[in-house]
N, C-alpha and C positions, 0 to 999 in steps of 0.2 A: 494381576498387577498389585502392587503394594501402594499404600497411600491413596491418592485420588484415582484409583484404577478405573479403566473403562468399564469393567464388569465386576459385579460383586463376587466374593470368594466362592459362594455356592449359589447357584440360581434358585430363586424361591420356587416353591411349589405352585403349579398352575392354579389359579383361582377356580372357584366353581363356575358353572356355566353362567354366562352373563345374561342369558335370555330371561324372559319372564318365568316366575315360579309356576310349575304345573299345578293344575287344580288338584285338590285333595281327593276329589271324587273317585278317579280311577284307582288310586292306590288303596283307598279305603274299601272300594268294592272288591279289589283283588284279595285283600286280607279276609274280608267277609266271605268271599267265595271259597277260599282255602279252608276256613273254619267250618263252613257248611259242608264241604266235601269230606272233611275229616270226621264230622259228627255222623253223617249218613253212613260212611263206610264203617265207622266204629260201631254204630248201632246194628248194622247188618252182621258184623262179626260177632257181636254179643249174642244176637238172636241165633246165629248158626251154632255157637258153642252151647247155648241152652236148649237147642233142638226145637226152637220156635213154639214150644208148648204142646205140639201134637205131630205125629208122623206125616199126616196129610198136609198140614200147613207147612211143614218143613219141606216136603217135596214141591209144593206150590211156590214157596219163596226161592227154593233152589233152582227151579226151572223158569218160571215166569218172572221172578225177580231179576235173574240174569238176563232174560230176554228184554225186560224193560230197560235195564242199565245199558245193554248194548244198543238198544234202539235210541236211547238218549244220546249216546255217543255218535250214532249215525246222523241224527238230526242236527246235533251241534256242528259236526264237520261239514255237512251239506250247507247249513245256514252260513257258516263262516266263509265257505268257498263262494257262496252267492253274493255276499256283501263285500268281499275283498277281492279286487281285481289285481292279480300279480302272477308272477311266474310260479308261485307255490300253490296256486289254486288247484291244479290237478292232484297234488299230493293229498290235500285234505278231502278231495272227492274220493280218491282211492281209499283213504282211511275210513271215510263214511261207508263205502261199499263193503269193506272188510267188517266193520261193526254191524252193518245190516245183515251180512251172512251169519255172524255170530248170534244176532238177535233171532233170526229165523230158525237157526239150528236149535237154540234153547227153547223156542216156542214149540217146535216139532217134538223135542224131547219131552216137554211138559204135556203135550197132547197125548202121548202114549202113557206117561206115568200118572198124570193127574186126571185127565178127562176120561181116557179109555180104561185106566187102572189096569194096565197090562205092562209086561216087560217090553223094553225097547228092543225091537228086532235088530239083528246084527248081520249084515249092514241094513241101515235105514236111511230115510230121506234126511234125517238130522245129520248123519255122517257126511252126506253130500254138501250140506251147508257149512259144516265145520271144516271140511277139506278146502272149501273156497275162501276161508278166512285168511290164510297165510299169503297166497300169491298177491292180492291187491296191497297188502301191507308191505310186502317186500318191494314192490314197484313204487309205492308211495314213499318209502325211505330213500330210494334212489333219487326221486324227484326233489324231496325235501333237503337232502344232504348236498354238499358241495360236490358237484359232478366233475369228472375229469374233463380236460380240454382236448387232449390229443388221443390218438389211437393207442399209443403205448400206455397212457393212463387208464384207459378202459381195460386193456389187457391186464395191467397190474391189479386193477380192482377185481376182475374176475378171478385172477390167481389168488389174491388175498382171501376172497370169499371161499374159494375151494380149499385153501390151506386151513382156514378156520373150520369150514364145514367138514372136511375130511378128517381133521383131528378129532372133532366132536363125534363124528360117525364111528371112528375107530374106537374111541373110548366107550361110546354108548353101546356099540355092538359087542364089545367085550364084556360089558357089565350086564346088559339086559336084552338087547335086541336079538342076539343069537338064540337065546332061550325062547323068545317070542316066535321066531321063525321056525323053530323045531317042534312046536306044539303038535303033538300027534292028534290025528283025527281032524285037524283043521283043514278047511278048504283053502284053495289058493286065494280066493277073494277075501277070505277071513284073515289070512296071513298078510296079504297086501294091505288091507285096511289097518291092521294092527301096526304095520310098519310105516304106513303113510303119515300118521300123526307125528311120531317122533322125527321122521325125516323132514317133514315140512317145518317142524319146530327148530330142527337143526339148521335148516336153510335160513329161517328167520333170524335165529340167533347169530348165524354167521354174518348176515347183512348188518345186523345191529352192531356187532363188534367191528366189522370192517369199516362201517361208515361212522363209527363213533368219533374217530380222530379226523374225519373229513367234514365235520359240521360247518355249515355256512354261518358266517357272523350275523347275517340278517335272520331273524326268527330263531335265534339260538335257544331262547327259553322254551319256545314251542317245540322245537326238535328234541330237547332234553326231556320234556314232559312226555312227548309221544314215545320216545325210546323207553322211558321208564314204564309207561303203561304197557307197551308190547312185551317188554322184558318180564314184567309181572305175569302177564298172560301166558307167555312161553314157559315160565317157571311152574305155573299151576298145571299146564299141559304135561310137562315132564313128570311132575309128581303123579298126575293122573295115570300116565302110561306105565309108570314103574310097577313091577310085579307086587311090591309091598302094599300099594294102595288100590291097584286096579280092581282086584277081586272083591275088596271089602268096601268100595266106595258106594255111597248112597247120596241122593240129592238132598241138599239142605245142610250138608256138613261144612266144616270150617274151610275146606278147599274152595267152596263156592264164594267165600268172602274175598279170596284173592282175585277170582275172575270178576267179581262185582266191582272191586276197587280198581282193577285194570280198565274196565269199561268206563267208569266215571272219570278216571284220570285221563283217558283219551278224549272224553267229552270236554274236559276242562283245558286240555292242551292248547287248542288254537287260540284261546282267549287269554291265557296267562302271558303270552308274549306282548299282547297289547297293553296290559296293565303295567308290566315291568318297563316296557319302552317308554310309556307315558311318564313314569316316574323319573326316567333319565332325561326326558325331553327330546329324544331322538326318534326318527321314524322307524317303523318296524321292518320295513322292507327296502331293498336298495332301489335306486333309480331305474326306471324301465329302459332307459336308453343304453345301459351297459350291455353290449351284445355278447360279451364273452361268457360262456357257460360257467356258472359258479363264481364269476368275478363279482366282487363286492366293493363298492366305494364307500368311503367314510361319509357319514352324514353330517359332518361339521361339528361333531361333539367328541370330546376326549374319550368318553366311555366307549364309543364305537370304535375308535382307533385302537383302544386297548384290546377289544375283542378280536380285532383283525390280526393281532400279533400272536403267533403260535407259541405257546409256552414250551420251554425246553423239555419238561416232563412228558408233555403230549407228543412231541417229536420223537423222544426216545422210545416211548411205548409203541408208536406207530412203526418205528424201525425194527423193534424186537418182535413184532407180531408174527412174521414168517418163522422165526426160530422157535417161538413158543408153540406154534402149530406142529412143527417137526418134533419138538420135545413131547407133546401130547401123544403123537403117533408112537413114538418110542416107548412111552409109558404103557400104552395099550398092548404092545407086543410083549414087553417085559412082564406085564400082569399075567398073560397067558403062560409064559415060560415058567414063571415062579410057581404058579398053581399046577404045574405039571400038565398043562393042556397043550395040545398041538395048535400051532398057529393057524387061525381060521383063514380061509382063502379070501374072504371079504376084507379081513383086517390087512392081509398081506397086499392085496391089490390096492386097497385104499392108501396104505402107507407108501407104496411105490409111487402112486400118482401124486401124493403129497410131496414126496421128495423130488419127483420130477418137476412139479410146479414150483418148488422152492428153487431148484437149479435155474429154471427158466426165469423165475422172478429175479434172482440175483444177477443173471446175465443181462436182463433188461436194465436193472439198476446200474450195472457196471457200464453199459453203453451210455446210459443217461448221464452218469457221473463224468465219463470221458468227454461227452459232448458239452456238458455244462462247464467242465473245466476249461475246455477250449474257448467256449463263448465268453467265460469270465476273463480269461487271459486276453481275448480279443477286445472285449469291452474295456478292460483295464488299460490296454495299450491305446485304445481309441480315446478314452477320457484323459489319459496322460498326455497324449498329443494335443488334445484340445486345450488342456490347462497350460501346458508349456508353450504352445503356439499362440495362445490368446494374447491380444493386445492389452487386455485388462489385467490388472494385478489381482491375483487370488491369494488371500491370506487366511490362515486358520489360526484362531486364538483360543487357548484353553480357558477354563473358567477363571483362572487367576489373571487373565489379560496378557499372557505371554504369547508371542507369535511362535507357533510351532512349525508352520510351513508358509513359505512365500514363493510364489511362482517366479520363473525367470524373467517375466515381463517387467519386474521391478527395476531392472537396470535401464530399460528404455524409458519408463514412465517417471521413476523417481531419481534416476541417475545414481542408484545405489545397488550393489549386488544383493541377491536374495540371501546369501549366507551372512551378509552383514546385518540384515534385519532379523533373521531368525534368532530365537532365544533372547529377544529383547522385549521390553515393555512397550506395548502399543501407545500408551499415554506419553511416552518420551518423544514421540514423533509428531504429536498433534499440537497445534498452536495453542498456547495457554489461554487465549481469548475464546477459543472454541471448545476447550476440554470439558468445562462444566456442562455445556449443552449436550455434548456427545455422551457423557456419562449418564446424564438424565434420560436421554433417549434410549440408550442401551438397557438400562435398568427397567424402564417402562416396557420395552419390547420383551425382555425376558419374563416379566411378570404377566404379560398378556397371554391369552389363550392361543396356542399354536394353530388350532383349527380356524380361528377367527382372523388372526394376523400372522400368516406364515412368514412374511418378510417385512422389512422396513427399509427406509432409505435415509441415509445420513450424508450431509455435505459439510465438510470442514476443510481447514488448511493443514497440509501435510508438508513436513520439512523434506526438501530434496537434498541430493548429495552436494549441490552447489551452495547450500546454506539458504536458499530462497524458499519461500512458502508457495506451494502449489494448491490450487483449489481442486479438491478431490471429492467425487461423488461415489458413494459406496452403497451397494445393495447387500443387506445383511440377512443371513439365514442362520438358524440354529444348527448345531452340530455337536452331539454327544455332550451336552452341557455347556459347550463353548459356542463360538460364532465363526461363521465363514463370511469374509469380506470380499466382495467382487467390486474392485475399485477401478476408476478411470479418471484421467486428468481432464478437468473441465475449466482450466484456467482461461483458455481463449474464449470459451463461451461466457464465462463470468465477466471477462473484460469487455466483450462485445455487448453484453447486456448493460453493463455500466455505461458504455459509450452511447448506446441507444437511449438509455434513460437520460443521460446528460443532453443528448440532442433533442429529446422530446421536451426538456424543461428549460432550454437555453436558446437564445437568439443566435442563429447561425452566423450573422455578420459581426456582431459585437461581442458574442460569447457572454452576454449578460443574461440573467434569468428572464424568461419570457413572462407573458401575462399570467399563464396558468400557475407557474411556480411562485410568482410574486403574490398572486391572490391567495395561494395556500399559506405562504409565510405570513401574510397579513392576518389571515384567519387564526393561525397558530399564535401570533402575537396577541391577538384580542382574547382568545380563550385561555391562553396559558399564563398571562401576566397576573400579578397579584392585584387584589382589589384596591390597594392603596396607590397603585401606579396608574395614573391617568394621562401620562404624557406622551404616549406613542402617537406618531403623526405620519401622514402620507403626503408626499410632494408629487404633484403632477406637473410635468415639464413639457412644453411644446416649443420647438425652435421656430422663431418667426423669420420669415424670409428664406426658408429652406427650399421652397419650390422654385424660387428665382435662381438658386444655385444650380439645381438640376437643369433648368431651362437654358442657363447661360453657359456653364462650363461642363455640363454633362452629368449623367447619372453616376458614372464611376467616381467622379470627384465628389458627388453628393454622398456616396457610400463611404468614401474616405473621411469626409467630414463627420459622418455619424460615428465612425470608429473613434476618431479623436474626441468627439463629445462624450461618448460612452466612457472613454478612459478618464477624462476629466471628472465626470460624475462619480465614477468608482473610486477615484482618489479622494474625492471630497467627503465621502461618508466614512463612518467608522467601520471597524472590522466586523462588529456584530450587526450592523445595519445592512440593508439590501438595496442595491441599485439595479434597475431593470429597464429593459426596452420593451414597450408595449406594442410597438408597430409603427412603421413610417418614421416620422420625426418626433414621436411622443416617447418620453421617458418617465420614469417614476422612481421614487426613493422611499423606503420605509425606515423611519428613524425611531428606534425603540425608546421607551420611556426611561426616565431616570428618577428613582424614588427620592433622591437627595434634594430635588428642587420642588418648589411649589408651582402651582399651575401658571401663575403670571410670569414667573422667571423662566419656566420651561417654554412658554409660548414666545417670549422674547428671544430666547436662545434659538428656537427653531426658525423664527422669522429672520434673525440675523444670519443663520446658516443658509437659508433660502436666498437671501439677498446676496450673500457672498458667492453662492453657487451661480446665481444669475449673472453676476459680473464675470465670473470665471468662464461661463459658457459663452459670454458675449465677446470675449477677447478674440483677436484675429486668429484664423487657422491657416497655417502654411500648407497649401495644397498645390502641387505642380508649379511651384515657384510663385504662386499668387497668394496674397493675403485676402482671405475670404472672411467676411463678417456676417454673423447672424445674431439675432437677439433671442432672448428666452422669456417666455411668459410662464410663471409658476403659480400654481394654486396649492394652498396648504389647508389640510383638514386635520383636526385633532380627534383622537378616539374619545368617545363618550361611553359611559356605562350602559350596558345592554345593547350596544351597537355591534352589528356584524360586519364582515369584510366588505360585502357589496355596498352597504350604506356608506362606509368610510371612503371607499374608492369613488363612489358617486359624488360625494361632497367635495373631494379634492378635484375631481373633474369639473364640477360646476365652478369652483373657484378659479380654475385655470381659464375656462372660457370667459369668465367675468374679467380676468386680467387682459385677455386678448381684446375683448370688447371695449375696455377702458383705454386702449391705446397701445397695448403690447409692451414688452420689455419691462415688466414690473411683477411684483409679488402681491398676491391678494389672498387674504385669509377667508376661509369659509364663514359665512353667516347664515343663520336659518332663513333669512329673508330671500336668499338666493333660491332655495328650494321652493319657497312659496311663489316666487316669480315664475319658475319653471312650470309649476303646477297650473298657475293661472294661464300661462302661455299655451300649455297643452290643452286646457279646457277651451280656451278661445279658439285654438286651431280646430278642435273637434267640432265646435259649434259652427265655425266658418265653413266646414265641409258641406253642411246641409243648408247653410243660409241662402245660397244661390237658388237651390231647388225650391226652398220654401218661400221665395219672393220677399226676403227681408231687406234687400238692397234697394236704395232709391238714388236718383241722380239729381244733384244740385248744380246750379250754374252761377258763376260770378262774372259780372260785366267787365269787359275790357273797354276803357273809355279813351276816346281821342282827346288828347290834351289841348288841341287847338280849338275844337268846337264843343267839347263836352258830350258829344254823341257816343252812343254805345256802338263800338266798332266790331265787337265779337263777344261771345260768351264762353267762358272756360268751364268745361264740365268736370265734375268730381263726384265720385261715389260716396255715399254714406250708408252705414249699416245700423239699422235698428234691430237689435237681437230680440229673440222671443221673450226675454225678461224685461223688455222696454228700455234697455240701455242703448244710447246712441254713441256709436264709435266713429271717431274721425279716421281718415286714412292713415295718419301717423300711428294709430293704435293697431289697426288690424293688418295693414300692409307689411308690418314687420313679421307678422306670423306667416303671411302668404307670399313673402317676397321672392322666394325661390321654390318653385314647385308647380304642380299642375293646377292647383287652385288659383295661383296668381295669374297664370295664363288664361284660365277660364274667366276670372274676374275681368281681365283686360278685354277679352272678346265681348263679354257682356256690356261693359262700359262703352266700348266703341259702337256696338250695335244700338244700344239705347240712345246714345248721343246723336247718332245719325238719324234714327227714327224720329226722335223729338224735334231735331232741327228741321227735318223735312216737313213735319206737320206745321211747325211755326212758319216755314217758308211758304207753305200753301195758304197760311192765314195772313200773309203780307209782311211778316217780320223776317227780313233777309239777312240778319246778322249771322255770320258764320260761327260754327261751334269749334272750340279748341279741345282736343282730346290728347291727354298725356299718355305716351307709351314708352316703354323701355327699349333700349337698342336691341337687346336680345329678343324681345317680342317682335320687333320689326323683321328680324331674320328668321323667324319661325315660319315654316312652310304653310301653316294654317292661318298666318296673319297676313297683312298687306304684302305685296300689292293686290293679290288676287281677291282676298277677302274684302278689302276696301272697295274695289271696283264692283264686286258683287253686291255689297251693301248699298252703295250709292245707286246702283241700278234698281235694286229691289224696292227701296223706299222713295226713289225719285228725287233725291237731293242733288242739286248741281254740284259739280266737282269743286267749284270755288267756295262752296259752303262748308268745307272741312279744312281745318288746320291741325296738323299732327305735331305735337311737341315731342322732341327727342329728349327723353327724361334724363338720360345720363350719357356719359361718354366713357364707358368701361374700356380699359386698355386691352382686356382679353377678347373683346369683340373684334372680329376681322374688319378692318376699316375699308378694305376694297369692296367686300361684299355689302357692307352697309352703304357705301357710296352708290353702288349700283342700284340698290333697292330704293334709296331716296330719289335718284334720278328718274326711275320708273314712276314713282309716286308724283313727282312734279309734272311729268308728261301727262298724267291723268288730270292735272289741274289742282291737285292738292298742294297747299302751301306747307312748308316745313319750318318749324320754329326750333331753335336751339335753346333749351331750357337751362336755367341755372348758370348762365355764363358769369364767370368771375368767382365761382365757388369751388373750383377744382383746377388742378394743374393741367388736366388733359383737355380743358375747354378750348384753349388756343389752338391746339393741334386739330381738334374737331372743326373749328371755324375755318382753319386753313384748307382742310381736305373735303369737307362735306358740303353738298349743295343745299344751302338753307336760305330762307326768305326773311325770317324774323329772328331777332336776337332778344331773348328775355334775360333781363338783368337779375342776378341773384339777390336775395334779401340782404345779404351782407354788404352789397354796394349801395343799398337804399337807406338802411337804418341810420348811418352816421353822416349822411350827405349834408345835413343842415348844421350839425354840431361840430364837425371836424373839417377843417380846411384841407387837410391831407386827403381825407376820404372824398371830399368834394372834387379835388383835382383828379383822383383816380377814376371816379365815376364819369367825370366830364371827358376824360381820355377815352374810356370805353365807348361812350356815346359818339365821340368823333370817329372812332374806328368803324362803328356801325354805319355812320353817315358816309364815310369814305367808301365802304363796301356796298353801299346802296341797300342796306338792310333796314327794315323797320324795327325800331327799338321799343320794347315793351318792358316797363318796370313792374316788378312783382313785389307785393308786400308794401304798397304805399298806403300807410295807415293814417298819416297826418296831413293837413292842408299845406303846411309849410314845405313838406316834401314834394307836394304837387307843384308848387310854385318854383322850387329850386330845380326840379327835374325838367320842367318845361323851359326854364331859362337856359339849361344846358343842352337843349336840343332833343330831349326825349319826346317822342310823338304819342305814345300810348302808355297807359298805366292801369293797374288793377289793384284793389286793396280795400281796406275798411274805410279809407277816406271817401270812397264812393258808396260801396255796398258790400255786404258779406255775401255768402252763398245763399241763393234764393231758390225756393221751390218753383215749380212751373207756373203757378198762379201769379206770384209776385214778379217773376221774370217777365211774364207777358204784360203786366201793368207797367213795368219799367220800360220795356220796348215800345209800348204804346205812347208813353210820355216822350221818350226819345233822347233827352239830354240831361246832363247833370250840371249844376252850378259850379263854376271854376273860380278859385281865388285869383285876385288881380295882383299884378306887379311882380317884378323879379325879387328873388331872395338871395342875398350874398352872405356867406358865413363870415362871422366876425373872427379876426385873427386872435383876439383876446376877449376876455369877459367870461361871464358864467356860461357853462356848457348848455344851460337849459334855455338860452335866449338866442334869437337871430334878428338881425336888423333888416327891415324892409324899407329901402330908400324911397323917397317921394319922387314925383316926376321931375323935380328940380335936382334930385340927386343928393340933397342934404340929409345927413343922418339924423335920426331921432333917438333920444336916449331911452333907456329901459323904462323910465318912469312916464313916458309920454302916453297920452291917451290915443286911441284910434280915432281917425278922422274919416270924413266922407271920401268919396271917390275922387273928388276934385282937389283935395289938398293934402299936403304933408305926406308923412310916412306912417305906416302902421307897424306896431310891434306885435309880432306873432310869437307866442310862446307855445310850449307843448300842450297847454290847455287853451290854445288860442283859436280853436276851430270856430266857436261862436262869433268871435270878432271878424274873422274872415268871411263868414257867411253873411254877417250883417253888412260888411263892406260891399260884398257882391250885390246884396239886395239894394243898397243905397245907390249903386251904380246902374241899377236898372237891368241887371243881368237876369236871364231866365232862370227860374228856380226849378231844379229837378227834385227827385225824391230826397227826403231828408237823409243826410249821411247816417249810416248805420254803424254803431260802434262794435267792438269785438264781441260784446256780449249780447248782440242783437241778431245773431244768425237765425235765420228763419227755421223753425222746427220742421222736422220731417213728419208728415202725417203718418199715422200707423197704417201698415199694409195688411 
């Protein structure tokens, strides 16, 4: 390609091996070994040339020196074969045996010449050892070389060996062997011995030449060195058997230097491969799992792959070998003809067999070529069918990036004919947004080591014939400097992945981002924004009243409402902001910061946006023809420096719950105190879990006084908690923590049992005042709670059933009223009286009074607090008391803290009261003292609220009914009227004392609650 082509104009050369650099030790030791070998061989050659200084030393070095060199070669080959376990191990064992034969032969030769100082007999034992040198070497070459796989290959190897051996035999016979065979006076054994040496050398040379072009890639250096060593040995043998040197040869001459060097070279041969392979960083031998004879796998290195490729010169020489052999035979015959000699029968027979072998060899090659041609054509048709019938598009691009071949599948995948794509630039069809990435990946792939990274995978967008962009995945391979692309259309897969990704990150109902995606975007906003931008904010939104929508008009309508609310929320935020649904009816919005505003202006803007959003979400929703209304509670938290996403979301969540606790349908900004309250509540809840087991709870009682007699009619039990740190918590503090949960139920059971147990003990002591225990409606419906638990507790502690009054703490609309009515009916049958607590403080109290079987009606504090100051409140409270009287219920006023409230309530018909006007919550000791005394002093005279006047005063009319002004002084019991103010308790008490009324315990103010003794 030109310009920004996919591939560079010429692929760069592969880099060096990426593996760790090999240690310098093996390379250095290899060079040192070669230098030492050259010095030893050179020294031996110099000594042979100079005659070693004396004839006897010359014979000793010529015989025993050669024996020692051959012995070193044998030991080296045996040692290598023992330490290296591979398929080449038998070859080196055979080379060791061959060297051992040579060592023994030279030792026997020296025994005759040096030790016995006699001529070596012919034949001798040394000849036997020398004759055993060649066969193991020939077999070792067969093992070490790349052996044929098929029978035809073995036949060709034998024919090639005979072609070479026959040609050499023809030439040697013509030059020297015929003369050796015709020596007169020689015996048959002598002639056979003289012919055996050259014939075995010819056989060895034939194997060397035949196997030279069949060398295995593994251990190539070792094989070359071994071939060189054997070739040097054969050369010396040929010179020794020649008529020119045979008769004049003596031990210790220069010819021995050749044998000596051949032995040491064979000793060095097995180790040279290890040094050279270690320099390349590749293993010396192929993997053992390759079962094919002679098969060699690349070892993951470019050098190994280069060795595996047969060079053209080697292939040409291997093909010319049979013809060269025939040419040698022809030269042997021509030599005899030119010299006027008759053609020797040996030469004639050998030449005929060589020609016959050549004909057979060529016939086998012809058959093999025909078979290979057919197989090649079959494979070509097979691969052509695979390529053309493949559903994947196969494209071949040259080094310049031009498409040279495109398979027919392109018409089905790309919608374009293959001919239309051929001879075009590949870069012209790739999406511009992906082209740079594709170019970078292709160049990186071409520069990588092919053995390490043979293929790569590229995914990009490819232009189709319809002008659209297809997502294409391609497997890329190298091809003669270019690339092969095997491509397939993955558009549907990419679309499905995008759809799955969208589904995993978005709410299925509203299609807004879900919690996971919203959290990630908040984290990105916090980590990616500039340090000067402090204005990012998170809004947590909860729809108030959504549960009622589900319960009244159905969940389908509720889902439709959520969809409308999500649409309103998404329309309210900017394009760069994020609106999300976190689950249920909870939503959130991320408002990114604006560096153009300061913090105060930014916070005001966000709060204005949140309030606008609250009003928008609170507008009616048209669902199924109905106008459905819900409110929205919104918590806002601003990002702070060093804050993470979890902390920011938690702060917004806390602000939202504070908005719901404050009355809902409002916006609340996060303040650090909210987190402190949560931590305190969590710590309190944690301590509360172990408080019951640690015995840190105590039970206090407040007297319920009969307003007609001043007697204690009952005692109301209430739990107090003194923590391990000595802090006394009232129920208002710790019941908020345990209001909903197992701890609250456990605390209710503990309170009930302790109240019954202490009331039973007081009853046995003569104090029969019943105990009042406050329980929630949900606790009454608990299977572990009354009626069965109450009956069991009354029986266990021996408390009469009339000694227990249960206060119904609330009238929750979610509690089944029918089930609650049945439970209360059962309790009344047991003799337990039922009190309806907090009447007048909630809208559901009237319905509870209508349906539930109760005996006592307890007025809420809100009906008592303003009964003296407000004429309106006075009438409301009086009306409630008349309802209680009409229903035959006993009325008990709770929170009566001032004497004037006692007088006013008694005048309205209230029969009982409890509060600080009589006593606070008493421990067991003071409660028993109060019960022993029996009565409290009561204020005298009715109190009527003034329609006008200061709100802090009330008129107390005298017996004659005349009013007394605010400035009047209090009088005795027999005269006038008394002015009772909010601080008028002492005057009332004094008036009661003057009238001779019995005096009870001194009234205890709000700050005189009796302490709880440490447990």
